[in-house]
Biopython code that builds the backbone (N, CA, C, O; Angstrom):
import numpy as np
from Bio.PDB.StructureBuilder import StructureBuilder

atoms = [
    (1, "MET", "N", (-1.373, -5.885, 1.392)),
    (1, "MET", "CA", (-0.091, -5.275, 1.465)),
    (1, "MET", "C", (0.540, -4.731, 0.028)),
    (1, "MET", "O", (0.558, -5.537, -0.902)),
    (2, "GLU", "N", (0.978, -3.596, -0.152)),
    (2, "GLU", "CA", (1.254, -2.658, -1.151)),
    (2, "GLU", "C", (2.797, -2.715, -1.249)),
    (2, "GLU", "O", (3.486, -2.912, -0.249)),
    (3, "THR", "N", (3.322, -2.536, -2.493)),
    (3, "THR", "CA", (4.520, -2.657, -2.946)),
    (3, "THR", "C", (4.967, -1.335, -3.545)),
    (3, "THR", "O", (4.405, -0.800, -4.500)),
    (4, "ARG", "N", (5.972, -0.876, -2.936)),
    (4, "ARG", "CA", (6.475, 0.483, -3.560)),
    (4, "ARG", "C", (7.758, 0.510, -3.595)),
    (4, "ARG", "O", (8.391, 0.598, -2.543)),
    (5, "GLY", "N", (8.415, 0.436, -4.879)),
    (5, "GLY", "CA", (9.802, 0.371, -4.816)),
    (5, "GLY", "C", (10.316, -1.016, -4.419)),
    (5, "GLY", "O", (9.925, -2.107, -4.832)),
    (6, "PRO", "N", (11.375, -0.710, -3.437)),
    (6, "PRO", "CA", (11.972, -1.867, -2.869)),
    (6, "PRO", "C", (11.424, -2.128, -1.440)),
    (6, "PRO", "O", (11.950, -2.935, -0.674)),
    (7, "TRP", "N", (10.384, -1.424, -1.153)),
    (7, "TRP", "CA", (9.623, -1.087, 0.244)),
    (7, "TRP", "C", (7.964, -1.945, 0.389)),
    (7, "TRP", "O", (7.177, -1.530, -0.461)),
    (8, "ARG", "N", (7.551, -2.720, 1.053)),
    (8, "ARG", "CA", (6.492, -3.212, 1.434)),
    (8, "ARG", "C", (5.793, -2.645, 2.718)),
    (8, "ARG", "O", (6.188, -2.575, 3.881)),
    (9, "ARG", "N", (4.629, -2.266, 2.119)),
    (9, "ARG", "CA", (3.851, -1.553, 3.532)),
    (9, "ARG", "C", (3.000, -2.548, 3.310)),
    (9, "ARG", "O", (2.540, -2.930, 2.234)),
    (10, "HIS", "N", (2.733, -3.126, 4.861)),
    (10, "HIS", "CA", (1.912, -4.002, 5.924)),
    (10, "HIS", "C", (0.493, -3.137, 6.176)),
    (10, "HIS", "O", (-0.584, -3.520, 5.721)),
    (11, "ARG", "N", (0.645, -1.994, 6.917)),
    (11, "ARG", "CA", (-0.579, -1.160, 7.630)),
    (11, "ARG", "C", (-0.028, 0.016, 7.464)),
    (11, "ARG", "O", (1.182, 0.195, 7.323)),
    (12, "GLU", "N", (-1.089, 1.090, 7.473)),
    (12, "GLU", "CA", (-0.932, 2.185, 7.684)),
    (12, "GLU", "C", (-2.044, 2.681, 8.625)),
    (12, "GLU", "O", (-3.172, 2.195, 8.538)),
    (13, "GLU", "N", (-1.731, 3.695, 9.578)),
    (13, "GLU", "CA", (-2.508, 4.438, 10.408)),
    (13, "GLU", "C", (-2.603, 6.126, 10.295)),
    (13, "GLU", "O", (-1.635, 6.886, 10.313)),
    (14, "GLN", "N", (-3.854, 6.463, 10.190)),
    (14, "GLN", "CA", (-3.826, 7.982, 10.078)),
    (14, "GLN", "C", (-3.375, 8.275, 11.192)),
    (14, "GLN", "O", (-3.632, 7.656, 12.225)),
    (15, "ARG", "N", (-2.345, 9.668, 11.062)),
    (15, "ARG", "CA", (-1.921, 10.080, 12.437)),
    (15, "ARG", "C", (-2.362, 11.548, 12.261)),
    (15, "ARG", "O", (-2.839, 11.804, 13.366)),
    (16, "TYR", "N", (-2.484, 12.734, 11.452)),
    (16, "TYR", "CA", (-2.843, 13.702, 11.291)),
    (16, "TYR", "C", (-3.867, 14.130, 9.904)),
    (16, "TYR", "O", (-3.631, 13.597, 8.819)),
    (17, "ALA", "N", (-4.816, 14.963, 10.026)),
    (17, "ALA", "CA", (-5.652, 15.255, 8.873)),
    (17, "ALA", "C", (-5.970, 16.553, 8.733)),
    (17, "ALA", "O", (-6.218, 16.979, 9.861)),
    (18, "THR", "N", (-6.086, 17.368, 7.960)),
    (18, "THR", "CA", (-6.601, 18.726, 7.654)),
    (18, "THR", "C", (-7.541, 18.728, 6.531)),
    (18, "THR", "O", (-7.854, 17.581, 6.210)),
    (19, "PRO", "N", (-8.003, 19.497, 5.944)),
    (19, "PRO", "CA", (-8.717, 19.577, 4.624)),
    (19, "PRO", "C", (-8.013, 19.257, 3.252)),
    (19, "PRO", "O", (-8.327, 18.825, 2.142)),
    (20, "ARG", "N", (-6.972, 19.667, 3.872)),
    (20, "ARG", "CA", (-5.899, 19.535, 2.295)),
    (20, "ARG", "C", (-4.867, 18.511, 2.406)),
    (20, "ARG", "O", (-4.177, 18.249, 1.420)),
    (21, "LEU", "N", (-4.652, 17.736, 3.828)),
    (21, "LEU", "CA", (-3.343, 16.863, 3.938)),
    (21, "LEU", "C", (-3.935, 15.872, 4.932)),
    (21, "LEU", "O", (-4.818, 16.152, 5.744)),
    (22, "VAL", "N", (-3.260, 14.491, 4.756)),
    (22, "VAL", "CA", (-3.779, 13.367, 5.333)),
    (22, "VAL", "C", (-2.116, 12.922, 5.534)),
    (22, "VAL", "O", (-1.352, 12.856, 4.571)),
    (23, "VAL", "N", (-1.738, 12.660, 6.807)),
    (23, "VAL", "CA", (-0.611, 12.016, 7.027)),
    (23, "VAL", "C", (-0.550, 10.638, 7.690)),
    (23, "VAL", "O", (-0.933, 10.583, 8.858)),
    (24, "TYR", "N", (-0.249, 9.855, 7.275)),
    (24, "TYR", "CA", (0.043, 8.262, 7.430)),
    (24, "TYR", "C", (1.336, 7.916, 8.006)),
    (24, "TYR", "O", (2.381, 8.477, 7.679)),
    (25, "GLN", "N", (1.236, 6.838, 9.005)),
    (25, "GLN", "CA", (2.112, 6.499, 9.720)),
    (25, "GLN", "C", (2.084, 5.077, 9.025)),
    (25, "GLN", "O", (0.931, 4.673, 8.876)),
    (26, "ASP", "N", (3.012, 4.264, 8.588)),
    (26, "ASP", "CA", (3.061, 3.276, 7.754)),
    (26, "ASP", "C", (3.701, 1.912, 8.720)),
    (26, "ASP", "O", (4.582, 2.328, 9.472)),
    (27, "GLU", "N", (3.499, 0.655, 8.839)),
    (27, "GLU", "CA", (4.367, -0.180, 8.978)),
    (27, "GLU", "C", (4.814, -0.957, 8.101)),
    (27, "GLU", "O", (3.964, -1.713, 7.633)),
    (28, "ILE", "N", (6.288, -1.098, 7.526)),
    (28, "ILE", "CA", (6.806, -1.444, 6.429)),
    (28, "ILE", "C", (7.728, -2.513, 6.551)),
    (28, "ILE", "O", (8.063, -2.791, 7.702)),
    (29, "THR", "N", (8.195, -3.151, 5.657)),
    (29, "THR", "CA", (9.156, -4.127, 5.695)),
    (29, "THR", "C", (10.259, -3.583, 4.398)),
    (29, "THR", "O", (9.990, -3.381, 3.214)),
    (30, "LEU", "N", (11.453, -3.453, 5.059)),
    (30, "LEU", "CA", (12.746, -2.903, 4.188)),
    (30, "LEU", "C", (13.136, -3.978, 2.951)),
    (30, "LEU", "O", (12.603, -5.088, 2.920)),
    (31, "PRO", "N", (14.028, -3.589, 2.023)),
    (31, "PRO", "CA", (14.145, -4.300, 1.112)),
    (31, "PRO", "C", (14.983, -5.741, 1.832)),
    (31, "PRO", "O", (14.550, -6.809, 1.398)),
    (32, "ASP", "N", (15.800, -5.815, 2.579)),
    (32, "ASP", "CA", (16.562, -6.808, 3.688)),
    (32, "ASP", "C", (15.493, -7.650, 4.090)),
    (32, "ASP", "O", (15.735, -8.789, 4.488)),
    (33, "GLY", "N", (14.018, -7.086, 4.008)),
    (33, "GLY", "CA", (13.314, -8.244, 4.939)),
    (33, "GLY", "C", (12.969, -7.814, 6.486)),
    (33, "GLY", "O", (12.211, -8.337, 7.303)),
    (34, "GLN", "N", (13.738, -6.766, 6.564)),
    (34, "GLN", "CA", (13.838, -6.247, 8.016)),
    (34, "GLN", "C", (12.432, -5.493, 8.122)),
    (34, "GLN", "O", (11.841, -5.077, 7.126)),
    (35, "PRO", "N", (11.919, -5.349, 9.534)),
    (35, "PRO", "CA", (10.876, -4.132, 9.680)),
    (35, "PRO", "C", (11.697, -2.882, 9.897)),
    (35, "PRO", "O", (12.837, -2.682, 10.316)),
    (36, "GLY", "N", (10.620, -2.039, 9.423)),
    (36, "GLY", "CA", (10.907, -0.273, 9.599)),
    (36, "GLY", "C", (10.119, 0.234, 10.811)),
    (36, "GLY", "O", (9.100, -0.143, 11.389)),
    (37, "HIS", "N", (11.004, 1.248, 10.970)),
    (37, "HIS", "CA", (10.214, 2.242, 12.006)),
    (37, "HIS", "C", (10.097, 3.516, 11.607)),
    (37, "HIS", "O", (11.118, 4.016, 11.136)),
    (38, "TYR", "N", (8.898, 4.338, 11.680)),
    (38, "TYR", "CA", (9.125, 5.875, 11.399)),
    (38, "TYR", "C", (8.488, 6.351, 12.593)),
    (38, "TYR", "O", (7.580, 5.717, 13.131)),
    (39, "ASP", "N", (9.013, 7.663, 13.118)),
    (39, "ASP", "CA", (8.595, 8.433, 14.227)),
    (39, "ASP", "C", (8.290, 10.157, 13.799)),
    (39, "ASP", "O", (9.154, 10.817, 13.221)),
    (40, "SER", "N", (7.466, 10.508, 14.034)),
    (40, "SER", "CA", (6.826, 11.714, 14.032)),
    (40, "SER", "C", (8.192, 12.793, 14.518)),
    (40, "SER", "O", (8.836, 12.423, 15.500)),
    (41, "ARG", "N", (8.564, 13.967, 13.895)),
    (41, "ARG", "CA", (9.288, 14.791, 14.856)),
    (41, "ARG", "C", (8.737, 16.420, 14.493)),
    (41, "ARG", "O", (9.403, 17.442, 14.327)),
    (42, "GLY", "N", (7.299, 16.209, 14.448)),
    (42, "GLY", "CA", (6.735, 17.422, 14.528)),
    (42, "GLY", "C", (6.395, 17.847, 12.955)),
    (42, "GLY", "O", (6.316, 17.069, 12.005)),
    (43, "ALA", "N", (6.225, 19.202, 12.937)),
    (43, "ALA", "CA", (6.148, 19.811, 11.569)),
    (43, "ALA", "C", (6.801, 21.575, 11.881)),
    (43, "ALA", "O", (7.034, 22.150, 12.944)),
    (44, "VAL", "N", (6.927, 21.997, 10.558)),
    (44, "VAL", "CA", (7.471, 23.064, 10.731)),
    (44, "VAL", "C", (6.591, 23.941, 9.597)),
    (44, "VAL", "O", (5.841, 23.413, 8.777)),
    (45, "HIS", "N", (6.824, 25.337, 9.709)),
    (45, "HIS", "CA", (5.982, 26.113, 8.662)),
    (45, "HIS", "C", (7.014, 27.107, 7.811)),
    (45, "HIS", "O", (7.120, 28.275, 8.187)),
    (46, "PRO", "N", (7.745, 26.654, 6.703)),
    (46, "PRO", "CA", (9.436, 26.951, 6.600)),
    (46, "PRO", "C", (8.841, 28.419, 5.867)),
    (46, "PRO", "O", (9.704, 29.290, 5.981)),
    (47, "MET", "N", (7.905, 28.800, 5.324)),
    (47, "MET", "CA", (7.897, 30.158, 4.712)),
    (47, "MET", "C", (6.535, 30.861, 5.176)),
    (47, "MET", "O", (5.777, 31.260, 4.292)),
    (48, "PRO", "N", (6.223, 31.014, 6.393)),
    (48, "PRO", "CA", (4.788, 31.407, 6.924)),
    (48, "PRO", "C", (4.349, 32.587, 6.223)),
    (48, "PRO", "O", (3.202, 32.507, 5.785)),
    (49, "GLY", "N", (5.023, 33.759, 5.984)),
    (49, "GLY", "CA", (4.857, 34.937, 5.269)),
    (49, "GLY", "C", (4.247, 34.688, 3.964)),
    (49, "GLY", "O", (3.350, 35.411, 3.532)),
    (50, "LEU", "N", (4.681, 33.749, 3.367)),
    (50, "LEU", "CA", (4.399, 33.291, 1.782)),
    (50, "LEU", "C", (3.480, 32.400, 1.859)),
    (50, "LEU", "O", (2.419, 32.814, 1.390)),
    (51, "THR", "N", (3.444, 31.482, 2.202)),
    (51, "THR", "CA", (2.423, 30.207, 2.261)),
    (51, "THR", "C", (2.159, 29.767, 3.495)),
    (51, "THR", "O", (2.942, 29.799, 4.445)),
    (52, "PRO", "N", (0.847, 29.274, 3.493)),
    (52, "PRO", "CA", (0.604, 28.388, 4.824)),
    (52, "PRO", "C", (0.595, 27.114, 4.841)),
    (52, "PRO", "O", (-0.236, 26.361, 5.348)),
    (53, "ALA", "N", (2.180, 26.722, 3.892)),
    (53, "ALA", "CA", (2.636, 25.098, 3.766)),
    (53, "ALA", "C", (2.924, 24.849, 5.090)),
    (53, "ALA", "O", (3.225, 25.809, 5.800)),
    (54, "ARG", "N", (2.889, 23.714, 5.565)),
    (54, "ARG", "CA", (3.300, 22.969, 6.606)),
    (54, "ARG", "C", (4.100, 21.657, 5.962)),
    (54, "ARG", "O", (3.690, 21.017, 4.994)),
    (55, "VAL", "N", (5.373, 21.381, 6.725)),
    (55, "VAL", "CA", (6.064, 20.142, 6.169)),
    (55, "VAL", "C", (6.280, 19.429, 7.686)),
    (55, "VAL", "O", (6.866, 19.795, 8.705)),
    (56, "HIS", "N", (5.628, 18.410, 7.374)),
    (56, "HIS", "CA", (5.798, 17.230, 8.455)),
    (56, "HIS", "C", (6.910, 16.517, 8.549)),
    (56, "HIS", "O", (7.341, 15.865, 7.597)),
    (57, "LEU", "N", (7.544, 16.573, 9.822)),
    (57, "LEU", "CA", (8.994, 15.918, 9.759)),
    (57, "LEU", "C", (8.957, 14.269, 10.428)),
    (57, "LEU", "O", (8.579, 13.882, 11.534)),
    (58, "TRP", "N", (9.470, 13.576, 9.350)),
    (58, "TRP", "CA", (9.381, 12.345, 9.910)),
    (58, "TRP", "C", (10.783, 11.461, 10.075)),
    (58, "TRP", "O", (11.289, 11.368, 8.957)),
    (59, "SER", "N", (11.454, 10.892, 10.912)),
    (59, "SER", "CA", (12.732, 10.171, 10.804)),
    (59, "SER", "C", (12.312, 8.254, 11.099)),
    (59, "SER", "O", (11.390, 7.639, 11.636)),
    (60, "ALA", "N", (13.272, 7.985, 10.567)),
    (60, "ALA", "CA", (13.427, 6.306, 10.398)),
    (60, "ALA", "C", (14.469, 5.628, 10.861)),
    (60, "ALA", "O", (15.645, 5.894, 10.613)),
    (61, "GLU", "N", (14.066, 4.729, 11.551)),
    (61, "GLU", "CA", (15.364, 3.823, 12.073)),
    (61, "GLU", "C", (15.568, 2.405, 11.822)),
    (61, "GLU", "O", (14.565, 1.853, 11.371)),
    (62, "GLY", "N", (16.563, 1.677, 11.984)),
    (62, "GLY", "CA", (16.675, 0.498, 11.238)),
    (62, "GLY", "C", (16.514, 0.499, 9.761)),
    (62, "GLY", "O", (15.824, -0.358, 9.210)),
    (63, "LEU", "N", (17.055, 1.324, 9.183)),
    (63, "LEU", "CA", (17.342, 1.397, 7.570)),
    (63, "LEU", "C", (18.500, 0.751, 7.016)),
    (63, "LEU", "O", (19.471, 0.832, 7.768)),
    (64, "THR", "N", (18.711, 0.130, 5.933)),
    (64, "THR", "CA", (20.006, 0.040, 5.324)),
    (64, "THR", "C", (20.257, 0.532, 4.201)),
    (64, "THR", "O", (19.450, 0.122, 3.367)),
    (65, "PRO", "N", (21.176, 1.385, 3.698)),
    (65, "PRO", "CA", (21.715, 2.290, 2.683)),
    (65, "PRO", "C", (21.450, 1.453, 1.428)),
    (65, "PRO", "O", (21.753, 0.261, 1.477)),
    (66, "GLY", "N", (20.871, 1.999, 0.215)),
    (66, "GLY", "CA", (20.937, 1.018, -0.994)),
    (66, "GLY", "C", (20.679, 2.185, -2.123)),
    (66, "GLY", "O", (20.886, 3.395, -2.028)),
    (67, "GLU", "N", (20.204, 1.488, -3.129)),
    (67, "GLU", "CA", (19.898, 2.239, -4.138)),
    (67, "GLU", "C", (18.613, 2.699, -3.641)),
    (67, "GLU", "O", (17.811, 1.993, -3.029)),
    (68, "SER", "N", (18.428, 4.220, -4.012)),
    (68, "SER", "CA", (17.134, 5.073, -4.101)),
    (68, "SER", "C", (16.200, 4.519, -5.386)),
    (68, "SER", "O", (16.662, 4.158, -6.468)),
    (69, "ALA", "N", (14.959, 4.534, -5.063)),
    (69, "ALA", "CA", (14.187, 4.545, -6.025)),
    (69, "ALA", "C", (13.027, 5.866, -5.960)),
    (69, "ALA", "O", (11.823, 5.652, -5.820)),
    (70, "PRO", "N", (13.437, 6.825, -6.048)),
    (70, "PRO", "CA", (12.272, 7.551, -6.120)),
    (70, "PRO", "C", (11.082, 7.924, -6.968)),
    (70, "PRO", "O", (11.168, 7.754, -8.184)),
    (71, "GLU", "N", (10.094, 8.367, -6.495)),
    (71, "GLU", "CA", (8.949, 8.705, -7.454)),
    (71, "GLU", "C", (9.028, 9.577, -8.250)),
    (71, "GLU", "O", (9.890, 10.391, -7.917)),
    (72, "SER", "N", (8.441, 9.860, -9.345)),
    (72, "SER", "CA", (8.751, 10.757, -10.554)),
    (72, "SER", "C", (8.618, 12.138, -10.015)),
    (72, "SER", "O", (9.079, 12.967, -10.800)),
    (73, "GLY", "N", (8.047, 12.730, -8.730)),
    (73, "GLY", "CA", (8.290, 14.016, -8.150)),
    (73, "GLY", "C", (9.472, 14.137, -7.746)),
    (73, "GLY", "O", (9.883, 15.287, -7.905)),
    (74, "GLY", "N", (10.386, 13.270, -7.173)),
    (74, "GLY", "CA", (11.442, 13.366, -6.597)),
    (74, "GLY", "C", (12.684, 12.918, -7.516)),
    (74, "GLY", "O", (13.829, 12.795, -7.080)),
    (75, "ALA", "N", (12.345, 12.716, -8.698)),
    (75, "ALA", "CA", (13.546, 12.090, -9.544)),
    (75, "ALA", "C", (14.711, 12.887, -9.603)),
    (75, "ALA", "O", (15.770, 12.392, -9.989)),
    (76, "ASP", "N", (14.601, 14.389, -9.166)),
    (76, "ASP", "CA", (15.719, 15.285, -9.601)),
    (76, "ASP", "C", (16.591, 15.374, -8.504)),
    (76, "ASP", "O", (17.659, 15.987, -8.496)),
    (77, "LEU", "N", (15.903, 14.493, -7.222)),
    (77, "LEU", "CA", (16.884, 14.805, -6.100)),
    (77, "LEU", "C", (18.132, 13.776, -6.134)),
    (77, "LEU", "O", (18.263, 12.966, -7.052)),
    (78, "ARG", "N", (18.997, 13.875, -5.102)),
    (78, "ARG", "CA", (20.555, 13.331, -4.936)),
    (78, "ARG", "C", (19.995, 12.802, -3.758)),
    (78, "ARG", "O", (19.164, 13.402, -3.078)),
    (79, "VAL", "N", (20.562, 11.386, -3.446)),
    (79, "VAL", "CA", (20.745, 11.042, -2.222)),
    (79, "VAL", "C", (22.118, 11.165, -1.650)),
    (79, "VAL", "O", (23.074, 10.992, -2.406)),
    (80, "ARG", "N", (22.333, 11.476, -0.258)),
    (80, "ARG", "CA", (23.696, 11.354, 0.091)),
    (80, "ARG", "C", (23.615, 10.872, 1.334)),
    (80, "ARG", "O", (22.833, 11.325, 2.170)),
    (81, "HIS", "N", (24.403, 9.934, 1.539)),
    (81, "HIS", "CA", (24.559, 9.332, 2.724)),
    (81, "HIS", "C", (25.637, 9.932, 4.151)),
    (81, "HIS", "O", (26.857, 9.781, 4.085)),
    (82, "LEU", "N", (25.117, 10.453, 5.105)),
    (82, "LEU", "CA", (25.994, 11.145, 5.914)),
    (82, "LEU", "C", (25.711, 10.744, 7.397)),
    (82, "LEU", "O", (24.611, 10.336, 7.770)),
    (83, "SER", "N", (26.607, 10.869, 8.069)),
    (83, "SER", "CA", (26.719, 10.486, 9.547)),
    (83, "SER", "C", (25.874, 11.534, 10.194)),
    (83, "SER", "O", (25.930, 12.725, 9.889)),
    (84, "LEU", "N", (24.975, 10.954, 11.236)),
    (84, "LEU", "CA", (24.410, 12.546, 12.129)),
    (84, "LEU", "C", (25.482, 13.619, 12.740)),
    (84, "LEU", "O", (25.141, 14.798, 12.840)),
    (85, "ASP", "N", (26.638, 13.239, 13.102)),
    (85, "ASP", "CA", (27.329, 14.434, 13.260)),
    (85, "ASP", "C", (27.850, 15.044, 12.035)),
    (85, "ASP", "O", (28.010, 16.257, 12.164)),
    (86, "GLU", "N", (28.131, 14.625, 11.007)),
    (86, "GLU", "CA", (28.351, 15.340, 9.815)),
    (86, "GLU", "C", (27.122, 16.045, 9.182)),
    (86, "GLU", "O", (27.263, 17.075, 8.523)),
    (87, "ALA", "N", (26.065, 15.541, 9.369)),
    (87, "ALA", "CA", (24.706, 16.259, 9.029)),
    (87, "ALA", "C", (24.746, 17.439, 9.936)),
    (87, "ALA", "O", (24.686, 18.531, 9.371)),
    (88, "VAL", "N", (24.832, 17.430, 11.181)),
    (88, "VAL", "CA", (24.823, 18.580, 11.973)),
    (88, "VAL", "C", (25.881, 19.561, 11.498)),
    (88, "VAL", "O", (25.564, 20.649, 11.017)),
    (89, "ARG", "N", (27.026, 19.201, 11.624)),
    (89, "ARG", "CA", (28.134, 20.106, 10.718)),
    (89, "ARG", "C", (27.457, 20.610, 9.568)),
    (89, "ARG", "O", (27.508, 21.835, 9.452)),
    (90, "ALA", "N", (26.801, 19.946, 8.639)),
    (90, "ALA", "CA", (26.423, 20.509, 7.336)),
    (90, "ALA", "C", (25.373, 21.808, 7.581)),
    (90, "ALA", "O", (25.529, 22.900, 7.036)),
    (91, "VAL", "N", (24.337, 21.495, 8.452)),
    (91, "VAL", "CA", (23.440, 22.399, 8.943)),
    (91, "VAL", "C", (24.158, 23.775, 9.395)),
    (91, "VAL", "O", (24.021, 24.861, 8.832)),
    (92, "ARG", "N", (24.855, 23.532, 10.393)),
    (92, "ARG", "CA", (25.773, 24.434, 10.996)),
    (92, "ARG", "C", (26.395, 25.314, 10.089)),
    (92, "ARG", "O", (26.232, 26.520, 10.280)),
    (93, "ASP", "N", (27.206, 24.862, 8.956)),
    (93, "ASP", "CA", (27.952, 25.407, 7.927)),
    (93, "ASP", "C", (27.449, 26.026, 6.869)),
    (93, "ASP", "O", (28.108, 26.776, 6.149)),
    (94, "GLY", "N", (25.848, 25.653, 6.658)),
    (94, "GLY", "CA", (25.253, 26.125, 5.601)),
    (94, "GLY", "C", (24.883, 25.250, 4.315)),
    (94, "GLY", "O", (24.160, 25.597, 3.381)),
    (95, "ARG", "N", (25.614, 23.913, 4.505)),
    (95, "ARG", "CA", (25.674, 23.210, 3.310)),
    (95, "ARG", "C", (24.268, 22.188, 3.336)),
    (95, "ARG", "O", (23.910, 21.711, 2.259)),
    (96, "ILE", "N", (23.641, 21.931, 4.339)),
    (96, "ILE", "CA", (22.102, 21.922, 4.058)),
    (96, "ILE", "C", (21.086, 23.252, 4.104)),
    (96, "ILE", "O", (20.663, 23.789, 5.128)),
    (97, "GLY", "N", (20.898, 23.516, 3.166)),
    (97, "GLY", "CA", (20.112, 24.883, 3.205)),
    (97, "GLY", "C", (18.727, 24.823, 3.148)),
    (97, "GLY", "O", (18.002, 25.803, 2.980)),
    (98, "CYS", "N", (18.326, 23.579, 3.300)),
    (98, "CYS", "CA", (16.430, 23.443, 3.117)),
    (98, "CYS", "C", (16.396, 23.584, 4.464)),
    (98, "CYS", "O", (17.217, 23.087, 5.235)),
    (99, "ALA", "N", (15.310, 24.362, 4.815)),
    (99, "ALA", "CA", (14.922, 24.778, 6.496)),
    (99, "ALA", "C", (14.484, 23.538, 7.182)),
    (99, "ALA", "O", (14.872, 23.112, 8.269)),
    (100, "SER", "N", (13.388, 22.898, 6.161)),
    (100, "SER", "CA", (12.773, 21.642, 6.806)),
    (100, "SER", "C", (13.911, 20.434, 7.155)),
    (100, "SER", "O", (14.062, 19.838, 8.221)),
    (101, "SER", "N", (14.503, 20.314, 6.151)),
    (101, "SER", "CA", (15.562, 19.242, 6.416)),
    (101, "SER", "C", (16.451, 19.692, 7.807)),
    (101, "SER", "O", (16.563, 19.035, 8.842)),
    (102, "ALA", "N", (16.970, 20.858, 7.532)),
    (102, "ALA", "CA", (18.134, 20.982, 8.838)),
    (102, "ALA", "C", (17.257, 21.176, 9.995)),
    (102, "ALA", "O", (17.909, 21.287, 11.033)),
    (103, "ALA", "N", (15.853, 21.261, 10.169)),
    (103, "ALA", "CA", (15.244, 21.443, 11.289)),
    (103, "ALA", "C", (15.124, 19.751, 11.726)),
    (103, "ALA", "O", (15.223, 19.344, 12.883)),
    (104, "LEU", "N", (14.914, 18.974, 10.636)),
    (104, "LEU", "CA", (14.771, 17.701, 11.263)),
    (104, "LEU", "C", (16.078, 16.914, 11.606)),
    (104, "LEU", "O", (16.046, 15.971, 12.397)),
    (105, "VAL", "N", (17.287, 17.344, 10.960)),
    (105, "VAL", "CA", (18.530, 16.985, 11.234)),
    (105, "VAL", "C", (18.711, 17.336, 12.926)),
    (105, "VAL", "O", (18.862, 16.476, 13.795)),
    (106, "LEU", "N", (18.649, 18.948, 13.171)),
    (106, "LEU", "CA", (18.692, 19.233, 14.468)),
    (106, "LEU", "C", (18.078, 18.300, 15.478)),
    (106, "LEU", "O", (18.718, 17.753, 16.376)),
    (107, "ALA", "N", (16.378, 18.118, 15.194)),
    (107, "ALA", "CA", (15.490, 17.721, 16.084)),
    (107, "ALA", "C", (15.999, 16.109, 16.406)),
    (107, "ALA", "O", (15.914, 15.652, 17.546)),
    (108, "VAL", "N", (16.556, 15.283, 15.216)),
    (108, "VAL", "CA", (17.243, 14.005, 15.421)),
    (108, "VAL", "C", (18.182, 14.111, 16.462)),
    (108, "VAL", "O", (18.077, 13.379, 17.446)),
    (109, "ALA", "N", (19.302, 15.132, 16.338)),
    (109, "ALA", "CA", (20.508, 14.976, 16.915)),
    (109, "ALA", "C", (20.163, 15.609, 18.633)),
    (109, "ALA", "O", (20.910, 15.490, 19.604)),
    (110, "ALA", "N", (19.042, 16.165, 18.597)),
    (110, "ALA", "CA", (18.934, 16.950, 20.036)),
    (110, "ALA", "C", (18.540, 15.504, 21.392)),
    (110, "ALA", "O", (17.710, 14.600, 21.296)),
    (111, "PRO", "N", (19.269, 15.732, 22.258)),
    (111, "PRO", "CA", (18.828, 14.755, 23.134)),
    (111, "PRO", "C", (17.238, 14.715, 23.659)),
    (111, "PRO", "O", (16.674, 15.805, 23.747)),
    (112, "ARG", "N", (16.637, 13.743, 23.943)),
    (112, "ARG", "CA", (15.272, 13.833, 23.983)),
    (112, "ARG", "C", (15.113, 13.594, 25.874)),
    (112, "ARG", "O", (14.003, 13.601, 26.406)),
]
sb = StructureBuilder()
sb.init_structure("model")
sb.init_model(0)
sb.init_chain("A")
sb.init_seg("    ")
for serial, (resi, resn, name, xyz) in enumerate(atoms, 1):
    if name == "N":
        sb.init_residue(resn, " ", resi, " ")
    sb.init_atom(name, np.array(xyz, "f"), 0.0, 1.0, " ", f" {name:<3s}", serial, name[0])
structure = sb.get_structure()
């Protein structure tokens, strides 16, 4: 078991791999001791004309808001808690300008 910030990872499963990237699905315990669950929401190529980068989209359920514990690469990011309805409105009116984030919000909001 690995501890990273307030999360505990019990198991990981490789879900996707290329020569440059490996994606894992984790079985985790949240800071409140409850189990967490992640779902793949596919992948997007945010700038196909400029870079071959692919962004894999994941959503999580059963999370409890709390203090963020970003790793060094994300230390400049701000966490904002929005309802799904508000996030969809933010995509539609341009407040969420990150194409990958917008795609994830709309994918989660879409009926299955």
